C-alpha atoms as a printed R data frame, in Angstrom:
    type eleno elety resid chain resno      x       y      z
1   ATOM     1    CA   UNK     A     1 -1.198 -21.463 20.684
2   ATOM     2    CA   UNK     A     2 -1.036 -18.909 23.488
3   ATOM     3    CA   UNK     A     3 -1.947 -15.544 21.875
4   ATOM     4    CA   UNK     A     4 -0.254 -13.552 24.628
5   ATOM     5    CA   UNK     A     5  2.995 -15.430 24.056
6   ATOM     6    CA   UNK     A     6  2.745 -14.880 20.298
7   ATOM     7    CA   UNK     A     7  2.264 -11.129 20.744
8   ATOM     8    CA   UNK     A     8  5.184 -10.905 23.182
9   ATOM     9    CA   UNK     A     9  7.424 -12.843 20.816
10  ATOM    10    CA   UNK     A    10  6.403 -10.673 17.855
11  ATOM    11    CA   UNK     A    11  7.224  -7.531 19.841
12  ATOM    12    CA   UNK     A    12 10.701  -8.818 20.710
13  ATOM    13    CA   UNK     A    13 11.367  -9.827 17.113
14  ATOM    14    CA   UNK     A    14  9.994  -6.557 15.732
15  ATOM    15    CA   UNK     A    15 12.258  -4.422 17.946
16  ATOM    16    CA   UNK     A    16 15.402  -6.543 17.604
17  ATOM    17    CA   UNK     A    17 18.614  -5.209 16.062
18  ATOM    18    CA   UNK     A    18 19.881  -8.761 15.526
19  ATOM    19    CA   UNK     A    19 18.459 -12.279 15.506
20  ATOM    20    CA   UNK     A    20 19.996 -15.551 16.661
21  ATOM    21    CA   UNK     A    21 18.227 -18.759 15.658
22  ATOM    22    CA   UNK     A    22 19.169 -22.099 17.230
23  ATOM    23    CA   UNK     A    23 17.492 -24.989 15.417
24  ATOM    24    CA   UNK     A    24 17.162 -28.744 15.684
25  ATOM    25    CA   UNK     A    25 15.374 -31.507 13.801
26  ATOM    26    CA   UNK     A    26 11.932 -29.976 14.301
27  ATOM    27    CA   UNK     A    27 12.932 -27.031 12.112
28  ATOM    28    CA   UNK     A    28 13.276 -29.240  9.027
29  ATOM    29    CA   UNK     A    29 10.461 -31.683  9.827
30  ATOM    30    CA   UNK     A    30  7.819 -29.659  7.898
31  ATOM    31    CA   UNK     A    31 10.008 -30.040  4.789
32  ATOM    32    CA   UNK     A    32  9.726 -33.829  5.041
33  ATOM    33    CA   UNK     A    33 12.986 -34.633  6.858
34  ATOM    34    CA   UNK     A    34 12.815 -37.578  9.243
35  ATOM    35    CA   UNK     A    35 13.011 -37.037 12.991
36  ATOM    36    CA   UNK     A    36 14.002 -39.944 15.219
37  ATOM    37    CA   UNK     A    37 12.455 -40.347 18.677
38  ATOM    38    CA   UNK     A    38 13.925 -43.365 20.420
39  ATOM    39    CA   UNK     A    39 14.578 -46.793 18.931
40  ATOM    40    CA   UNK     A    40 10.939 -47.335 17.955
41  ATOM    41    CA   UNK     A    41 10.841 -44.084 15.999
42  ATOM    42    CA   UNK     A    42 14.104 -44.918 14.246
43  ATOM    43    CA   UNK     A    43 13.028 -48.438 13.333
44  ATOM    44    CA   UNK     A    44  9.669 -47.189 12.091
45  ATOM    45    CA   UNK     A    45 11.564 -45.224  9.442
46  ATOM    46    CA   UNK     A    46 14.191 -47.921  8.850
47  ATOM    47    CA   UNK     A    47 12.756 -51.442  9.469
48  ATOM    48    CA   UNK     A    48 15.813 -53.274  8.026
49  ATOM    49    CA   UNK     A    49 17.981 -51.964 10.854
50  ATOM    50    CA   UNK     A    50 15.651 -53.450 13.451
51  ATOM    51    CA   UNK     A    51 16.229 -56.876 11.889
52  ATOM    52    CA   UNK     A    52 19.970 -56.263 12.187
53  ATOM    53    CA   UNK     A    53 19.546 -55.110 15.802
54  ATOM    54    CA   UNK     A    54 21.047 -51.700 15.036
55  ATOM    55    CA   UNK     A    55 19.675 -48.480 16.539
56  ATOM    56    CA   UNK     A    56 20.433 -44.872 15.594
57  ATOM    57    CA   UNK     A    57 23.413 -44.537 17.921
58  ATOM    58    CA   UNK     A    58 24.971 -47.718 16.534
59  ATOM    59    CA   UNK     A    59 24.448 -46.579 12.943
60  ATOM    60    CA   UNK     A    60 25.732 -43.048 13.528
61  ATOM    61    CA   UNK     A    61 29.262 -44.042 14.549
62  ATOM    62    CA   UNK     A    62 32.607 -44.173 12.719
63  ATOM    63    CA   UNK     A    63 32.764 -47.878 13.627
64  ATOM    64    CA   UNK     A    64 29.818 -48.606 11.330
65  ATOM    65    CA   UNK     A    65 32.009 -47.695  8.334
66  ATOM    66    CA   UNK     A    66 34.480 -50.365  9.438
67  ATOM    67    CA   UNK     A    67 32.057 -53.086 10.537
68  ATOM    68    CA   UNK     A    68 29.438 -52.877  7.754
69  ATOM    69    CA   UNK     A    69 30.258 -50.269  5.119
70  ATOM    70    CA   UNK     A    70 27.349 -51.134  2.811
71  ATOM    71    CA   UNK     A    71 24.868 -50.624  5.670
72  ATOM    72    CA   UNK     A    72 26.524 -47.391  6.853
73  ATOM    73    CA   UNK     A    73 26.529 -45.941  3.344
74  ATOM    74    CA   UNK     A    74 22.944 -47.101  2.897
75  ATOM    75    CA   UNK     A    75 21.915 -45.164  5.990
76  ATOM    76    CA   UNK     A    76 23.702 -41.948  5.068
77  ATOM    77    CA   UNK     A    77 23.090 -42.394  1.353
78  ATOM    78    CA   UNK     A    78 19.340 -42.608  1.885
79  ATOM    79    CA   UNK     A    79 19.390 -39.431  3.966
80  ATOM    80    CA   UNK     A    80 21.644 -37.610  1.498
81  ATOM    81    CA   UNK     A    81 19.407 -38.492 -1.444
82  ATOM    82    CA   UNK     A    82 16.291 -37.513  0.535
83  ATOM    83    CA   UNK     A    83 17.668 -34.147  1.650
84  ATOM    84    CA   UNK     A    84 18.674 -33.362 -1.927
85  ATOM    85    CA   UNK     A    85 15.090 -33.909 -3.091
86  ATOM    86    CA   UNK     A    86 13.476 -31.823 -0.352
87  ATOM    87    CA   UNK     A    87 12.830 -28.085 -0.515
88  ATOM    88    CA   UNK     A    88 13.195 -25.935  2.615
89  ATOM    89    CA   UNK     A    89  9.725 -25.002  3.864
90  ATOM    90    CA   UNK     A    90  8.386 -21.436  3.742
91  ATOM    91    CA   UNK     A    91  9.320 -20.799  7.378
92  ATOM    92    CA   UNK     A    92 12.996 -20.712  6.444
93  ATOM    93    CA   UNK     A    93 12.321 -17.893  3.999
94  ATOM    94    CA   UNK     A    94 10.046 -16.019  6.425
95  ATOM    95    CA   UNK     A    95 12.806 -16.092  9.023
96  ATOM    96    CA   UNK     A    96 15.508 -15.092  6.537
97  ATOM    97    CA   UNK     A    97 13.466 -12.102  5.357
98  ATOM    98    CA   UNK     A    98 13.111 -10.792  8.911
99  ATOM    99    CA   UNK     A    99 16.727 -11.546  9.791
100 ATOM   100    CA   UNK     A   100 17.970  -9.710  6.688
101 ATOM   101    CA   UNK     A   101 15.903  -6.645  7.633
102 ATOM   102    CA   UNK     A   102 17.664  -6.187 10.970
103 ATOM   103    CA   UNK     A   103 20.332  -3.553 11.551
104 ATOM   104    CA   UNK     A   104 22.989  -6.140 12.380
105 ATOM   105    CA   UNK     A   105 21.451  -9.148 10.611
106 ATOM   106    CA   UNK     A   106 21.705 -12.470 12.395
107 ATOM   107    CA   UNK     A   107 22.944 -16.044 12.546
108 ATOM   108    CA   UNK     A   108 21.462 -19.499 12.131
109 ATOM   109    CA   UNK     A   109 23.073 -22.074 14.424
110 ATOM   110    CA   UNK     A   110 21.866 -25.608 13.780
111 ATOM   111    CA   UNK     A   111 22.507 -29.230 14.620
112 ATOM   112    CA   UNK     A   112 20.748 -30.228 11.394
113 ATOM   113    CA   UNK     A   113 22.996 -31.767  8.754
114 ATOM   114    CA   UNK     A   114 20.539 -31.443  5.846
115 ATOM   115    CA   UNK     A   115 21.925 -28.149  4.516
116 ATOM   116    CA   UNK     A   116 18.469 -26.566  4.343
117 ATOM   117    CA   UNK     A   117 19.529 -23.257  5.897
118 ATOM   118    CA   UNK     A   118 22.184 -22.764  3.221
119 ATOM   119    CA   UNK     A   119 19.793 -23.997  0.530
120 ATOM   120    CA   UNK     A   120 17.282 -21.358  1.701
121 ATOM   121    CA   UNK     A   121 19.889 -18.629  1.233
122 ATOM   122    CA   UNK     A   122 21.172 -18.004  4.770
123 ATOM   123    CA   UNK     A   123 24.767 -16.788  4.551
124 ATOM   124    CA   UNK     A   124 25.547 -16.767  8.263
125 ATOM   125    CA   UNK     A   125 25.211 -20.423  9.244
126 ATOM   126    CA   UNK     A   126 27.064 -22.503 11.815
127 ATOM   127    CA   UNK     A   127 26.321 -26.204 11.252
128 ATOM   128    CA   UNK     A   128 27.611 -27.476 14.578
129 ATOM   129    CA   UNK     A   129 27.202 -31.152 13.630
130 ATOM   130    CA   UNK     A   130 28.557 -30.764 10.100
131 ATOM   131    CA   UNK     A   131 26.803 -31.341  6.781
132 ATOM   132    CA   UNK     A   132 25.875 -34.411  4.778
133 ATOM   133    CA   UNK     A   133 26.700 -32.431  1.628
134 ATOM   134    CA   UNK     A   134 30.422 -32.554  2.457
135 ATOM   135    CA   UNK     A   135 32.424 -35.781  2.799
136 ATOM   136    CA   UNK     A   136 35.845 -36.751  4.088
137 ATOM   137    CA   UNK     A   137 38.259 -39.631  4.392
138 ATOM   138    CA   UNK     A   138 37.485 -41.758  7.452
139 ATOM   139    CA   UNK     A   139 41.142 -41.358  8.433
140 ATOM   140    CA   UNK     A   140 41.444 -37.988 10.168
141 ATOM   141    CA   UNK     A   141 45.099 -37.402  9.264
142 ATOM   142    CA   UNK     A   142 44.272 -37.902  5.592
143 ATOM   143    CA   UNK     A   143 41.167 -35.701  5.847
144 ATOM   144    CA   UNK     A   144 43.092 -32.886  7.546
145 ATOM   145    CA   UNK     A   145 45.772 -33.076  4.867
146 ATOM   146    CA   UNK     A   146 43.509 -33.285  1.814
147 ATOM   147    CA   UNK     A   147 40.374 -31.468  2.962
148 ATOM   148    CA   UNK     A   148 36.720 -32.200  2.332
149 ATOM   149    CA   UNK     A   149 35.270 -33.886 -0.734
150 ATOM   150    CA   UNK     A   150 32.102 -33.848 -2.808
151 ATOM   151    CA   UNK     A   151 29.707 -36.695 -1.930
152 ATOM   152    CA   UNK     A   152 30.148 -39.886 -3.965
153 ATOM   153    CA   UNK     A   153 27.260 -41.375 -5.923
154 ATOM   154    CA   UNK     A   154 25.089 -43.298 -3.457
155 ATOM   155    CA   UNK     A   155 22.760 -45.928 -4.925
156 ATOM   156    CA   UNK     A   156 20.658 -47.306 -2.082
157 ATOM   157    CA   UNK     A   157 18.437 -50.395 -2.108
158 ATOM   158    CA   UNK     A   158 15.572 -49.178  0.085
159 ATOM   159    CA   UNK     A   159 14.393 -52.732  0.772
160 ATOM   160    CA   UNK     A   160 17.634 -53.653  2.519
161 ATOM   161    CA   UNK     A   161 18.867 -50.081  3.153
162 ATOM   162    CA   UNK     A   162 22.291 -51.011  1.830
163 ATOM   163    CA   UNK     A   163 24.432 -49.169 -0.712
164 ATOM   164    CA   UNK     A   164 26.232 -50.716 -3.677
165 ATOM   165    CA   UNK     A   165 29.950 -50.282 -2.960
166 ATOM   166    CA   UNK     A   166 32.330 -49.094 -5.704
167 ATOM   167    CA   UNK     A   167 35.845 -47.646 -5.791
168 ATOM   168    CA   UNK     A   168 34.213 -44.208 -5.605
169 ATOM   169    CA   UNK     A   169 33.406 -44.882 -1.956
170 ATOM   170    CA   UNK     A   170 37.072 -45.095 -0.972
171 ATOM   171    CA   UNK     A   171 39.687 -42.392 -0.548
172 ATOM   172    CA   UNK     A   172 42.973 -42.538 -2.460
173 ATOM   173    CA   UNK     A   173 44.533 -43.912  0.734
174 ATOM   174    CA   UNK     A   174 42.053 -46.839  0.475
175 ATOM   175    CA   UNK     A   175 40.104 -45.867  3.601
176 ATOM   176    CA   UNK     A   176 36.303 -45.535  3.235
177 ATOM   177    CA   UNK     A   177 34.727 -42.127  2.717
178 ATOM   178    CA   UNK     A   178 32.198 -40.869  5.245
179 ATOM   179    CA   UNK     A   179 30.020 -37.764  5.574
180 ATOM   180    CA   UNK     A   180 31.544 -34.779  7.342
181 ATOM   181    CA   UNK     A   181 29.101 -35.161 10.236
182 ATOM   182    CA   UNK     A   182 29.767 -35.395 13.962
183 ATOM   183    CA   UNK     A   183 28.879 -38.948 14.977
184 ATOM   184    CA   UNK     A   184 28.659 -40.677 18.336
185 ATOM   185    CA   UNK     A   185 32.079 -41.581 19.809
186 ATOM   186    CA   UNK     A   186 33.690 -39.736 16.908
187 ATOM   187    CA   UNK     A   187 37.419 -39.029 16.985
188 ATOM   188    CA   UNK     A   188 37.716 -38.809 13.186
189 ATOM   189    CA   UNK     A   189 35.536 -35.773 12.400
190 ATOM   190    CA   UNK     A   190 37.439 -33.259 10.272
191 ATOM   191    CA   UNK     A   191 36.513 -29.853 11.693
192 ATOM   192    CA   UNK     A   192 38.122 -27.625  9.022
193 ATOM   193    CA   UNK     A   193 34.791 -26.313  7.725
194 ATOM   194    CA   UNK     A   194 33.144 -26.281 11.145
195 ATOM   195    CA   UNK     A   195 35.948 -24.189 12.662
196 ATOM   196    CA   UNK     A   196 35.660 -21.603  9.876
197 ATOM   197    CA   UNK     A   197 31.912 -21.263 10.433
198 ATOM   198    CA   UNK     A   198 32.305 -21.080 14.201
199 ATOM   199    CA   UNK     A   199 35.028 -18.447 13.928
200 ATOM   200    CA   UNK     A   200 32.741 -16.150 11.920
201 ATOM   201    CA   UNK     A   201 29.873 -16.779 14.333
202 ATOM   202    CA   UNK     A   202 32.052 -15.951 17.344
203 ATOM   203    CA   UNK     A   203 33.243 -12.729 15.686
204 ATOM   204    CA   UNK     A   204 29.613 -11.701 15.099
205 ATOM   205    CA   UNK     A   205 28.818 -12.251 18.778
206 ATOM   206    CA   UNK     A   206 31.884 -10.346 19.947
207 ATOM   207    CA   UNK     A   207 31.188  -7.449 17.578
208 ATOM   208    CA   UNK     A   208 27.637  -7.182 18.935
209 ATOM   209    CA   UNK     A   209 28.869  -7.162 22.526
210 ATOM   210    CA   UNK     A   210 31.285  -4.328 21.758
211 ATOM   211    CA   UNK     A   211 28.695  -1.961 20.261
212 ATOM   212    CA   UNK     A   212 28.569   1.420 22.019
213 ATOM   213    CA   UNK     A   213 24.815   1.082 22.290
214 ATOM   214    CA   UNK     A   214 23.897  -2.376 23.592
215 ATOM   215    CA   UNK     A   215 21.885  -4.047 20.807
216 ATOM   216    CA   UNK     A   216 18.410  -5.481 21.246
217 ATOM   217    CA   UNK     A   217 18.524  -9.151 20.369
218 ATOM   218    CA   UNK     A   218 15.900 -11.786 19.561
219 ATOM   219    CA   UNK     A   219 16.835 -15.391 20.329
220 ATOM   220    CA   UNK     A   220 14.781 -18.099 18.639
221 ATOM   221    CA   UNK     A   221 15.055 -21.787 19.466
222 ATOM   222    CA   UNK     A   222 13.204 -23.910 16.924
223 ATOM   223    CA   UNK     A   223 12.553 -27.645 16.935
224 ATOM   224    CA   UNK     A   224 15.291 -28.441 19.434
225 ATOM   225    CA   UNK     A   225 14.716 -31.394 21.742
226 ATOM   226    CA   UNK     A   226 15.950 -32.081 25.254
227 ATOM   227    CA   UNK     A   227 17.465 -35.531 24.615
228 ATOM   228    CA   UNK     A   228 20.683 -33.835 23.457
229 ATOM   229    CA   UNK     A   229 19.950 -30.263 24.594
230 ATOM   230    CA   UNK     A   230 22.857 -28.476 22.871
231 ATOM   231    CA   UNK     A   231 20.695 -25.920 21.078
232 ATOM   232    CA   UNK     A   232 18.555 -25.255 24.156
233 ATOM   233    CA   UNK     A   233 21.608 -24.602 26.316
234 ATOM   234    CA   UNK     A   234 23.263 -22.313 23.769
235 ATOM   235    CA   UNK     A   235 20.045 -20.363 23.158
236 ATOM   236    CA   UNK     A   236 19.687 -19.730 26.914
237 ATOM   237    CA   UNK     A   237 23.320 -18.589 27.120
238 ATOM   238    CA   UNK     A   238 22.877 -16.015 24.354
239 ATOM   239    CA   UNK     A   239 19.547 -14.827 25.778
240 ATOM   240    CA   UNK     A   240 21.133 -14.298 29.205
241 ATOM   241    CA   UNK     A   241 24.108 -12.555 27.622
242 ATOM   242    CA   UNK     A   242 21.899 -10.003 25.872
243 ATOM   243    CA   UNK     A   243 19.210  -9.670 28.544
244 ATOM   244    CA   UNK     A   244 16.293 -11.236 26.714
245 ATOM   245    CA   UNK     A   245 14.206 -14.409 26.797
246 ATOM   246    CA   UNK     A   246 14.316 -17.317 24.409
247 ATOM   247    CA   UNK     A   247 11.422 -17.614 21.955
248 ATOM   248    CA   UNK     A   248 10.861 -21.373 21.757
249 ATOM   249    CA   UNK     A   249  8.987 -22.939 18.821
250 ATOM   250    CA   UNK     A   250  8.319 -26.615 19.442
251 ATOM   251    CA   UNK     A   251  5.628 -29.232 18.883
252 ATOM   252    CA   UNK     A   252  5.940 -30.377 22.495
253 ATOM   253    CA   UNK     A   253  4.308 -28.575 25.460
254 ATOM   254    CA   UNK     A   254  6.516 -26.422 27.667
255 ATOM   255    CA   UNK     A   255  7.955 -28.069 30.787
256 ATOM   256    CA   UNK     A   256 10.123 -25.268 32.201
257 ATOM   257    CA   UNK     A   257  8.523 -23.226 35.000
258 ATOM   258    CA   UNK     A   258 11.244 -20.804 36.192
259 ATOM   259    CA   UNK     A   259 10.931 -17.019 35.826
260 ATOM   260    CA   UNK     A   260 13.243 -16.848 32.799
261 ATOM   261    CA   UNK     A   261 11.573 -19.750 31.003
262 ATOM   262    CA   UNK     A   262 11.202 -19.444 27.223
263 ATOM   263    CA   UNK     A   263  8.268 -17.720 25.585
264 ATOM   264    CA   UNK     A   264  6.730 -20.894 24.248
265 ATOM   265    CA   UNK     A   265  4.960 -21.084 20.882
266 ATOM   266    CA   UNK     A   266  3.671 -24.616 20.461
267 ATOM   267    CA   UNK     A   267  3.211 -25.879 16.935
268 ATOM   268    CA   UNK     A   268  4.712 -26.751 13.572
269 ATOM   269    CA   UNK     A   269  7.813 -24.661 12.776
270 ATOM   270    CA   UNK     A   270  6.572 -23.534  9.366
271 ATOM   271    CA   UNK     A   271  3.131 -22.499 10.602
272 ATOM   272    CA   UNK     A   272  4.395 -20.726 13.715
273 ATOM   273    CA   UNK     A   273  7.088 -18.830 11.812
274 ATOM   274    CA   UNK     A   274  4.440 -17.550  9.420
275 ATOM   275    CA   UNK     A   275  2.402 -16.162 12.330
276 ATOM   276    CA   UNK     A   276  5.471 -14.836 14.118
277 ATOM   277    CA   UNK     A   277  6.941 -12.968 11.137
278 ATOM   278    CA   UNK     A   278  3.781 -11.845  9.335
279 ATOM   279    CA   UNK     A   279  3.936  -8.108  8.662
280 ATOM   280    CA   UNK     A   280  7.416  -7.670 10.167
């Protein structure tokens, strides 16, 4: 890791009045959560889906709950059961400690659906893609009317990656239940919980902008890829808004070369966060 970059990042974080953290799959990878890189990476984790000719994008759609419910519930059931077993790595707690010490606190914005930020004790969390720990009816009108539900019991055969279907997997309206997660080509996502989180996040941003003395802000971007660069884009927007540079923690080497490029700290999220927050 570049020592100069680490020292610059530590100085920004040390002097910050507030911290924004934008995180993707690489943030939870040290805890044991799967990351999927292309079809080969997905099939390496889930060989049965290769035999069925199904890739990640085909599995992560509302249509999968209509076309092959046992397979769809197997996919999400396996992930739900895995995430429940995992413990957030120490980096989550290192970051929370520093964030809690700041004058105005901070926010965790994440595309991860594993719930690890909340499990680690973060109170200010915007899960922009939803959470696997909340479920809904697959019919949006029904979901909007009746709200979100606790996850059903999900018994998954890991040889076939299918789930045993029972009445528990259907809503009272007889439509299948699904996780409250934003999927590809998804017009059925119930955004009740997401809108509440986003509203609080937006208020925090607006309150910071209206301070008489412009606050010093640290913007971290952790484990966010460029295939779907939502977190990267949003981190840059906040950094520009508050006149700072993004601190990027990622396993991949830096590719940006412009003057306002991120301060890049290459490495495992848990290990880098330990170095970044030590003594702060």
